[in-house]
Each structure stands twice: as structure tokens, then as C-alpha cells.
N, C-alpha and C positions, 0 to 999 in steps of 0.2 A: 359764887356761892351755889348757884343752880347746879353746876357741874359736880360740886362736892356732894350734894344730895343724890346725884345720879350715880355716883361711884359704886354703891352696892349693886345697883342694877347692871352696870357695865361689868362688874366682877362676875356675877352669876351668868350673864349672857356669854362672857368669854369662856367660863368653865364648862357650861352645860350646853352651849350652842356652837360657838365659833370653833373651839378646840375639837369637839367631836366631829364637826363638819369637815374641818381641814384634815383631821386624822383619817376619817373615812375616805375622803377623796384620794389621799395618798395611798391608802391600803387597797383601793380599787385597782391600782396598777401592779398588784402583787398576786401571789398565789396562796395567800393566807387562808387557812381553813377555819379560823376562829377558835381552835382548840390548842394549838401549839404555838409557841412564840416564834418559831422559825418560819421564815418566808423569804422569797426572793422576788425581785422586780421582773415583771414580764412585759412591760411596756403597754401597748394598747391592745394586747391580745384579748383581754376580757371584753373590751368594747367591740372589737371586731367580731368576736363570737356572738355577742349580744345582738348585733344588728342582723344576724342570721337566725336569731331565735324567734320562730314564728309564734310560740306561746306567749312571749313577752309582748309582741305587738298586737296580738289578739286581746290580751289583757288591757293594753293601752286603749284600744278601741272601745272596750267595755266601759272603761273609766270615762272616756270622752263622751260617749252616749249618755251615761249616767249623769255626768257633771253638767252637760249642756241642757239636757231635757229638764233635769231637776231645777237648775238655775232659772230657766225660762218660766216654768210653772210656778215656782216659789216666788219669784219676783212679781209676776203678774197678779197672782192671788193675794200675796202679802200686801201689795199696794192697794188693791180693792178692799181688803179687809180693814186696812188702816183707815181708809177714807170712810168706810161704813162706821167704824168705831168713833172716828173723829166727829161725825155728825150725830152721835147718840147723846143722850143726857149723861151727866157726870156719873150717876149711879150705875148705868149700864156700861159705861166706859170702864169703870173699875172692875166690873164683873168679867167682861170679855177679855180685858188685858191679862187678868190672872188666868182665866180658863184656857186661853189660847197659848199662854206661855208655859203652862205646866208640863207639856210633853218635852219641852226643851231641856228641862232640868232632870228628866228621868234618865237613868243609865241605859246604855245601848243594850245590855243584857235583858233588862226589864222590857224594853220595847220589843226585842226579838221574841222573847218567850210569849208575851201577850199576843203579838200578831200571828205567831205560829199557831197559837190556840184558836184565834179568831178565823184564820184562813185554812184550817185543816180540811182535807178533801172530803172526809166523811162526816165528822162530828163538829166541824168548825161552824161558828155562829153565822158567818157570811153565807156559806153554802146552804146551811139549814134554812135561813130566811128566804133565800132564792127559791128553794124547793117549796117552802110553805106558801109562797105567793104565786106559784105556778110558773116560775122562771128557772126550773131545774136545768134546762138546757144551757144556762149561763154559768152553772157551777163548774169549777175547775179545781185542780190541785195547784193552787196559785203559785206556790214556791217550788213545785216539783215538775212543772211543765216548761219546756223551752220557750213556748210562745208567750208565757205570762210571767216568768220568773223575774226578769229585769224590770218590767213594768211594775211588778208588785213591790220590789225594793224601792223604786222611784217614788211610788205612792206612799210607802211607809216613811221614807226619808222626808218627803214633803210634809206629811202629817206631823212629824216630829219638830221640824225647824221652821214651819211657816209662821209660828208665833214669834220667833226671833225676828224674822223679816218684817212682820207686821209692826212690832215695837219700834224698829228702826225708822220705818216710814211714818209711824204715828208721831214720833218725836220730831222728825223733820217737818211734818205738817203743823205741829204746835208752834214751831219756830217761825212760821210764816206770819208776817206782820198783819195784824187785824185791820190796819188801815187799807191794805191792799184788798182784802176780802170785802170790806165795807164799800170801798170805791167800786168794786165789781158789782156788788148788789145794787148800788145806786144806778149803775149803767144798765141794769136789767138782767144781769147774768144769773142763771139758775145754777143748781148744783152740778148739772152735767157740764155746763160751760166752765164753771170754776175748776172742775176736775181736769178738763182737757187743757185749758189755757192758763191755769194758775198752779194747781197742785202738781201736775205732771212735769212741766219745765222747772219748777222751783224745788223739786226733789231729785234732780238728776244726780247730784253728788251722792245722795243716799243710795240711789240705784247703782251707781258705780261701786260704792263700798259693798253693797250686798252681792253684786255679781262677782267681785273679786273673792269675797269670803266663800261664796257658794262654789265657785269654780275650783278654788284651791282645796276646799273641804271635800268636794266630789272626787278630785284626782287622788287624794290621800285616803279615801274612805276604806275602812277595813272591818271594824267591829260589826256593823250591821250586816254586811255580806257574809262574814265568817259565821255569825251565829244564826242568821236567818236562812241562808241557802247553802252555806258551806262551799260556795263556788259553783254549785251545780244548778240544774242538771247538766251533766257533761262539763263544759267549760263556759257555759252561757253567762254565768255571773262571776267568773274568776277574774278578780281585779288585780292590779299590779302589786298592791300591798300584800295580798295573800300569796302571790307568787314569790315575792321577796322573802316573806316569812318562811315559806316551805323550802326555798333554796338555802336559806341561812341555817335554820334550826332543825330541819329534817334531813336535808342532803349534806349539811355542813360545808357548803361551798360559799363561804362568806365573801370571797373575792368576787364571785359572780353577783351575789346579792348587792354588794356595795356598788358595783357598776350599774346595776338596775336602778338603785336608788339615786345615783348621780344623774343618770339620764332623765329619770322622772322629775328630779329637781329642775333640770334645764327646761323641760316641757312646761312645768308649772310656772316657771319664771317668764317664759315667752308668753303664755296665756295671760299672766298678770300684766305684763307690759302692754300687750294688745288692749286689754280692758282699760288700763290707765290712759292709753293714747285716745281711745274712742271716747272715754268719759271726759277727758280734758278738752277734746274737740267740741263736744256738745256743750260743755260748760262755757267755753269761749264764745260759741255762737249765741247761747242764751244771754251771756253778759253783754255781748255786742248788741243784741236785739233790745235789751233793756235800756242800754245807753241811748240807742236810737229813739226809743219811745219817749224817754225823758226829754231829749232835745226837741222832739215834735210837740210835746205838751208845753215845753217852755216857749 
């Protein structure tokens, strides 16, 4: 009966995910331009050309920097915010959960327009405040300078999604047994001790989930880069999704864009598997350590 209820989901996945994926993979071995139905198979030519495309690999490096740095900052700050909210009164918990989660539900276009206004080089609020408090030397054209453009996008992305990370960790912390926390308090553990020895190891699964979501999201990121920096200055923030978009819908070289997308999928899959392997390893070590502690107590 469970499979019967899942049939509609399987149907939509097959129609809108599996079939397009298989069709795109097959068409990546052709010279299809996306406009005409005629095409012919060219074997691995598109992939061979792609591995010599320096622009593509530069975009991959931008994606990797963005994904890794964003994931590290977002996971660390999200965990600390969740722990801070966890220790607040119920009234303040409700306020901060809503306040921190609001940016997550805002469209990327709204986020981009808002932050372009705030970070404007002349009239932007950030630079205006820096000048007013005597720190005018720190004012920059944040999205228009090579030294700050990628860091600015990372900051804006972290600001938008840190609430989602916080909620994930907060839920995981709420699921920790109160008996464990009470036993730690009886043993003299303070909040710092509980943070290090209880909350950190017992939320490893959530950390793994967040890392996978953040890495895959960072590697596929498009809207924020497209609307905030346009890939500039130069190619400093040109990510793979923008390159695929331009190749397909501006140059009408769909065959090359499909090959780019296929390689990107393989890279994301490898990163996901690595994250799963590391997460499973730590989960096993934590479970093994917990079993050892239980035997010692017994």
C-alpha cells in the first residue's frame, strides 16, 4: 500500500527528472543546437573540447570556493546561533526563529536588489555608515571590485540561508534527550562543556545534512550571482550555471551546455559522496564511543 501512495511521486520524478536527465545525457553526445530537430552523434568530442575549456574550469573553481567557504561559515555560525536560541526563553526563541528565517523565504531577486542598494559604492548604506564613523578608508565598491566581489556574494548568501541552518540545528538540539542534559548538569557540566561534549557530537547527522545541502546548493548557484554581480568584475564571479546559461541560450550551443551540465553533475555527486563518507565515519565513531561509555557505566 505504501508503494501505491508513492506512485504519483514516482510518476512526476520519472517525467520531470529522470527522463530529462537521461535525454540531456544522450544529447550531450550530439551536435544539437537546441533550435532544430536535426542532429548527429559526435561521440566524446563535446567532452574532449570541454576539458580544454579554461573558462569552464575557472568557473568550477569559483563555484568550489563559494561552496566550501559558504558551507564552513554557514555551518559554524548556524550551529552557534541554534545553541544560543536553544538556551533562550520560549518567548525569545519564537522571535529569533522567525526573524532569522525570514531571509530564507525571500526571492533571490529581492535579496539582490536590496543588497545592491545597501552596498552601492557612493550612496550605499554600508559605505555611508563607514564614512560617517570615520572609516571611509574601508569603503569599497563591494560588488564591483575583484578583491571583494566573491566575498560579498558569500556574505549575502550566508545572511540569506543561515536561518535555515540554524533551524536544522535547533531541531536536532531539541531532540536530544533531557535525561542526558540533566545527567551532565548533575556531573557539573556548564553550558560550554555541554556544547562541546553533548551538542556537537549529537548533531553530527545534522551537520552532514547541512554540508550536503550547502555544497550542492553552492555548486548549482545561479540567481544570486546573476542578479548581484552579473559574473563580474571580469570573470571573478562567473559560476558554472551562468556559463551554461550563456552557452545554451545566447550562443545556442546546447550540445556544449549539456556536456557542461553533465560534468557539473558528476562533480556534485563526488562531493556529495565524500560528504556522506565523512559523515558516516563520524557517526560510526560517535555511536561506538557511546556504546563504550554505556558499557563502562554498566
